PLY file of the C-alpha trace (Angstrom):
ply
format ascii 1.0
element vertex 94
property float x
property float y
property float z
element edge 93
property int vertex1
property int vertex2
end_header
21.47 15.89 1.67
25.07 15.35 2.69
26.81 12.50 0.82
27.97 10.73 4.00
24.40 10.82 5.35
23.07 9.32 2.13
25.70 6.56 2.16
24.97 5.67 5.80
21.24 5.67 5.04
21.80 3.10 2.30
24.07 1.02 4.54
21.46 1.02 7.31
18.99 -0.64 4.94
21.34 -3.61 4.53
21.66 -4.41 8.27
18.88 -6.58 9.72
18.19 -7.76 13.26
16.23 -10.99 13.73
14.98 -12.62 16.94
16.12 -16.24 16.85
14.25 -17.17 20.02
15.81 -18.39 23.27
17.24 -14.90 23.95
19.47 -14.92 20.87
19.44 -12.36 18.08
21.02 -12.52 14.65
22.55 -9.47 12.98
22.75 -9.93 9.22
24.75 -7.69 6.89
23.20 -8.13 3.44
25.26 -6.83 0.51
26.96 -4.39 2.80
30.30 -2.69 2.45
30.58 -2.66 6.25
33.27 -4.96 7.61
32.98 -4.12 11.31
30.21 -3.29 13.80
29.92 -2.14 17.40
27.15 -3.79 19.41
25.92 -2.40 22.73
23.29 -3.67 25.13
21.72 -0.93 27.23
19.26 -1.40 30.08
16.19 0.78 30.52
18.01 3.05 33.00
20.61 3.85 30.32
23.47 1.70 31.66
25.63 -0.01 29.05
25.80 -3.67 30.05
27.64 -5.05 27.03
29.88 -3.54 24.41
31.38 -5.68 21.64
33.36 -4.85 18.53
32.91 -7.37 15.71
35.17 -7.50 12.65
35.12 -9.38 9.34
31.34 -9.03 9.08
31.33 -9.56 5.32
33.04 -12.93 5.68
30.59 -14.23 8.28
27.49 -12.64 6.74
25.67 -12.94 10.06
26.53 -12.95 13.73
24.64 -14.07 16.80
24.20 -12.05 19.98
23.40 -14.30 22.95
21.63 -12.54 25.83
21.03 -15.62 28.00
23.34 -14.31 30.73
21.18 -11.26 31.38
18.23 -10.80 33.73
14.67 -11.00 32.47
13.58 -7.62 31.15
13.58 -5.08 28.35
16.84 -3.79 26.85
17.99 -1.73 23.89
20.27 -3.44 21.40
22.27 -0.77 19.60
24.33 -1.51 16.48
26.66 1.13 15.06
29.44 1.57 12.54
32.17 4.13 13.19
29.99 6.24 15.48
27.02 6.08 13.06
23.93 4.45 14.52
22.54 1.72 12.27
19.95 -0.02 14.46
18.51 0.69 17.90
15.68 -1.54 18.97
14.11 -2.85 22.12
14.64 -6.52 22.85
12.98 -8.66 25.51
15.03 -11.16 27.49
12.75 -13.90 28.84
0 1
1 2
2 3
3 4
4 5
5 6
6 7
7 8
8 9
9 10
10 11
11 12
12 13
13 14
14 15
15 16
16 17
17 18
18 19
19 20
20 21
21 22
22 23
23 24
24 25
25 26
26 27
27 28
28 29
29 30
30 31
31 32
32 33
33 34
34 35
35 36
36 37
37 38
38 39
39 40
40 41
41 42
42 43
43 44
44 45
45 46
46 47
47 48
48 49
49 50
50 51
51 52
52 53
53 54
54 55
55 56
56 57
57 58
58 59
59 60
60 61
61 62
62 63
63 64
64 65
65 66
66 67
67 68
68 69
69 70
70 71
71 72
72 73
73 74
74 75
75 76
76 77
77 78
78 79
79 80
80 81
81 82
82 83
83 84
84 85
85 86
86 87
87 88
88 89
89 90
90 91
91 92
92 93
């Protein structure tokens, strides 16, 4: 196992996505050495609808992604760090 792969695997375990209700999602970095994240929202046809770069993650501890401005439907919320995918999960906007 390559060292970088092992490190990213451990980092992935410290990033959590929680549905807060009302089309908002919380991304929590628990005990992580990551200080920045890229967040993308992708529709089911593969179009990127949102792309945000967040910094100072360790200081905030958690950040909120508000999807209230988007149409009702299923999307993929993708969180990455320096081109390494950490989380990709389907989210439902109601």
